[in-house]
N, C-alpha and C positions, 0 to 999 in steps of 0.2 A: 323400508317395509311399511312405514306409516302411510305412505301414499297409497299402497295397495289396499289397506283397510279403508281408507277414505273413499277410494274409487269403488270398492265393493258396496259401501253404504250408498253411493250415488246410484249404482245399478239397482239396488233394492228400492230406493226412493222413486226412480223413474218407472220401474215395473208397477209399483203401487199406484202411482199417478195414472198410468195407462189403464190399469184395472178399474180404478175409480171412474175414469172417463167412460169406459165401456158400460159400467153399471148405470151411470147417469144417462148415457145415450140409449140404452136398452129400455129405460123407463120412459124417456121422452118420445121415442120413435112410435109408440103406440097411439099417440094423439096427433091428428093431422096438423094442428096448429103449432106443434112443437117439433115436427119432423126436421125442419131446417136446422134448428138448434141441435138436435140429436146428431145431425151430420157434422156439425162443427165439433162436437165432442169426439166423434169418430176420428175426424182428421187430426185433432190434437192428440188423441190417444195413439194414433199411428206414428205421429211425430215423436211422442215420448218413447216409443219402441225404437225409433232410429237413434235416440239418445242412448238407450240401453246398449245398442251395438257400438256406439262411439266410446262409451265408458268401458265396455268390455275390451275393445281394442287397446285402450289406454292401459288397462290392467295387464294385458298380455305383454305389451311393450315394456312396462315397468319390471315385470318378472324377468323378461329376456335381458333387459339392461342389467339387472341385479346379478343374473347368472354370468353375463359377459364380463363382469368385474371380478369373477372368480369366486363368488359367494354361492353357497347352496341355500336353497329356500328351506327354512326350518320346517320340520315335519308338521308342526301344528298349523303353520301358515299354509302349507300346501294342502293339508286336510280341509282347512276352512275354504280355500279357493275351490277345491274339488267339489265340496258340498254346494257352495254358492253357484258354481258353474252349472252343476246338474239342475239345481232349482231354477236358475235363470233360463235354461233351455226349455224346461217344462212350462214355466210360467209365461215366458215369451211366446212360445208356440200357441198355447191355449188362448192367451189374450189377443194375439194377432188374429187367430181364427175367429174369435168372438167378435172383434171389431169389424172384420171384413164381412160378417153376416149382416151388419147394420146397413140398410139400404133406404 
């Protein structure tokens, strides 16, 4: 179960990085001489979101593996996952939409 907590932290970190990349890109895109750099931040931000999905897949596999071994997920861990999952979906969707607006 320690792996799940570590993976959840990875997800939060990647989401934060993607949001930071969007913030930087949105400031840079306004100036013609920094537009190319803004697009680099956009690309990296979108890559961070791909990492979020990879880490999420790893969490799901860890939970499934744990259950397959005959264990039940402790209610507090399931609650943490449920909250993080909901936040991840919201933050992921918003950040992806924001990054895709950068042109």
